[in-house]
N, C-alpha and C positions, 0 to 999 in steps of 0.2 A: 734750459735748453738741453736736449739730448746730445750726448757726445759718445763717439766710439773711439776708444784708446787701444792701440796695439802695443804689445810689449814683447821684446825678445829677451828670454830669461834662460838661466841654466836649467837643464832638464834634470832636476834632482829633487829628492824628498824634501818637504818643508817649504819649497818655493811658493806654492800656492797658498800655504798657511801664512807666509810672511806678507804676501800682497793683500790677501783677504783681511789679515789683522790690521794692516795699515788703514784700509777703508773703515773697518769697525772702530778702531781706537779714535779716528778722527770724526766719526759720525757721517761718513759719506755712504751713499747707497750704491750697491752693485745691482743694476737692473738685469744684466745678462752677463754670463761669463762662459767662455769657451777656451779650452786649453788642449794642445796637441803638440807632439814632437815635430820639429822641422826635418828636412832631408838629413841634416846633420844631427844625429840622435843626442848629441850633447846639449842641444838647444831646444827650447820650446817656444811656441807663440801663444800668447794670452791675448784674447780679444775681450775687452771689457766695455759694456755700455753703462753709462752713468749719466747723471744730469746735474746741471748747475750752471751759474753764470760763468762768464769768462774768467773772473778772478778765482773762483773755486776750482775750475778745471785746471788753471795754471798752477794753483797750489797742489792739486792732486798730482800733476805731472812732476812737479819739483820734488815732492815726497817720494814718488815711485823711483825717480832717478837716483835717489840716495840710497835705496835699498841695495844690499850686497847681491851681486850676481844678476842684477837687472842691467842688461847691456844696451837696450835701446827702448825709448818710449816715444810714441808718436800719436798725436791727436789726428786721427784719419778724417775727422769732421772738416778740418781745414782745407783738405785737398779733395779732388775728384776721386771717388772710391766706389767700390762695389760691396754691398752688404747683402747677406742672405741668411735666412732661417729656414729650418725644416719643421713641419708639423705632421704628426700622425693623429688622425681622428677616427673614432668609432662613431658612426652616424646611423641613426634609424633609417631603414630603407625597405619598408614593407613593399609588397608587390603593387604594381600599378602606378598611379600618378606620382606618389611620393618617390619611388624608386627612379623614375624618369627625371624628376626635378633634380635629385642628387646627381645623377649622371650628367645632366646638363651643366650643372655648376662645376663638376669635375673637369668637363671639357672646356668651359670658358676660362677657368683658372689654370689650365694645362697641368692639372694634378693627375694622379694615378690612383686607380682602385687597386690595392695590393692584397685585399682579402674580401671574400664574399661569403655571406650566409644567407639564410632564407629571409632574415629580417634586418640585416645590418651590412654595412660596408666599412672597411678600413681604408681610409683615403690618406695618401701621402702628397705633400705639396712642398716645394721649395720656392722661396721668393723673398721679397723685401718684407720687413716687419709689417708694413702698411698692407701689403697684399695678403699676408697670413691673417691679419686682423679682419680684413674685408671678408675673406672666405669663412672665418669663424662666425662673424656676425650674420652672414647669410644662411649658415647651417644651423644656428641656434634655434630658430623657430621649427625646423624639421626635427631636431632632437639629437644633440651631441651626448653620447653616452660616456665617452672617455677622450682625453686629449693629452698628448705629450708633445712638448716643443723644445727645440734646441735653443741654445743661446745664439747670439749673432756671430757669424764669422765674416771677416771683412779683409779687403786688400786695397791698396792704392792702385788707382788705374795706371797703366803703363805710361800713358801720355803725361800724366801728373808727376811721375817719377822722373821722366826725361826732362820735363820743364824745371823741376826742382834741381836736378843735376846741372842743367845748363846755367841756371841762376847762380848756383854755388861756384861753378867754373868761372863764370863772369866776375863774380865778386872776388874770387882768389886772384884772378889776373889783374884786376883793379887794384887790389892791396899790393901786389908785387910791383905794379907800375908806380904807385904812390911811394912805396918804400924805396925804390930805385931813385926816384926824384929827390928824396930827402938826403940820400947819401952823397 
């Protein structure tokens, strides 16, 4: 099963190498990787997509948590979350029917034409991995000349964060009550 793992790490040289090295040394596959600084420039967010059963993912998370200067590891797949990828494609678009077909797909997928020539378009689209794949599949018969794609970026939905915090607060209150009863 595909999992999206979010890490908060120190924004320093060598951090990416340590994380990638852990995956490599243990034979885990990184399907997608995106890294960027947070608002606090001392920290970065890494979003990694990988695959494996629950036991493998649990092992990956435990190993990541042991790395120096990894401050938070969260399997976003367990919560409601938003995932996006971006793709840029150079697509054949000769005059006439082919050009209109490409423009129709651009409209249907809410993509953008960001560059035009007499025989090609460069198309930009942002969406879920499945939506990106669907656009690529539909454009293949027309002719994709070139393609570049980002890794997955993801965030937990606000409602899921609030629910997790409420559950944590409830458990903490329960623990305090239980502790007081024992005293």
